[in-house]
C-alpha positions in Angstrom: 0.0 0.0 0.0 2.9 2.3 0.5 4.0 2.1 -3.1 0.5 2.7 -4.4 0.2 5.9 -2.4 3.0 7.5 -4.5 1.7 6.6 -7.9 -1.6 8.7 -8.2 -3.8 10.7 -5.9 -6.4 7.9 -6.3 -3.8 5.4 -5.1 -3.2 7.7 -2.1 -6.9 7.4 -1.2 -6.8 3.7 -1.6 -3.7 3.3 0.5 -5.2 5.6 3.1 -8.2 3.4 3.4 -6.4 0.0 3.2 -3.1 0.8 4.8 -2.8 -1.0 8.2 1.0 -1.4 8.8 3.1 1.3 10.4 5.4 1.4 7.3 2.4 1.9 5.1 1.2 4.8 7.3 4.6 6.4 7.1 4.6 6.2 3.3 1.0 7.3 3.0 1.9 10.4 5.1 4.9 11.1 2.9 2.8 10.8 -0.3 0.1 13.0 1.1 2.6 15.7 1.9 4.1 15.5 -1.6 0.7 15.5 -3.3 -0.4 18.6 -1.3 2.9 20.3 -2.0 2.6 19.6 -5.7 -0.6 21.8 -5.7 1.8 24.8 -5.8 2.7 23.9 -9.4 0.4 26.5 -10.8 2.8 29.4 -9.9 4.5 30.6 -13.0 8.2 29.7 -13.5 8.8 28.6 -9.9 5.9 26.2 -10.2 7.7 24.3 -12.9 10.8 23.9 -10.8 8.7 23.0 -7.8 6.9 20.4 -9.9 10.2 18.8 -10.9 11.3 18.7 -7.2 7.9 17.1 -6.2 8.4 14.5 -9.0 11.8 13.6 -7.7 10.4 13.3 -4.2 7.7 10.9 -5.6 10.4 8.8 -7.2 12.5 8.7 -4.1 9.6 7.9 -1.9 8.5 5.1 -4.2 12.1 3.6 -4.2 12.2 3.8 -0.4 8.8 2.0 -0.2 9.9 -0.7 -2.6 13.1 -1.3 -0.5 11.0 -1.3 2.7 12.9 1.7 4.2 11.3 4.5 6.2 13.5 7.3 5.0 12.0 10.8 4.7 12.0 12.6 1.3 14.1 15.7 1.2 12.6 19.0 2.5 9.0 17.7 2.6 9.6 14.6 4.7 9.6 16.5 8.0 5.9 17.3 7.9 3.5 14.9 9.6 -0.1 15.2 8.6 -1.3 11.7 9.8 -0.6 10.2 13.2 
């Protein structure tokens, strides 16, 4: 469920409803923060760079989830929205 959370916002909702493990909760929280941060993409010029950064965070988070690691993504990983 942790991997599904990073793929699409719909996958995030599915993982949020089906995630039961602590590792899954960690990755669901990371994905939620990244998807919310990616809403800032509409800002001209900076939004493009921010979008690239958010994409890199999604890829890193997905790799961490595949490897079973609970590493925070850069800059955005510090935020906790789910407990």
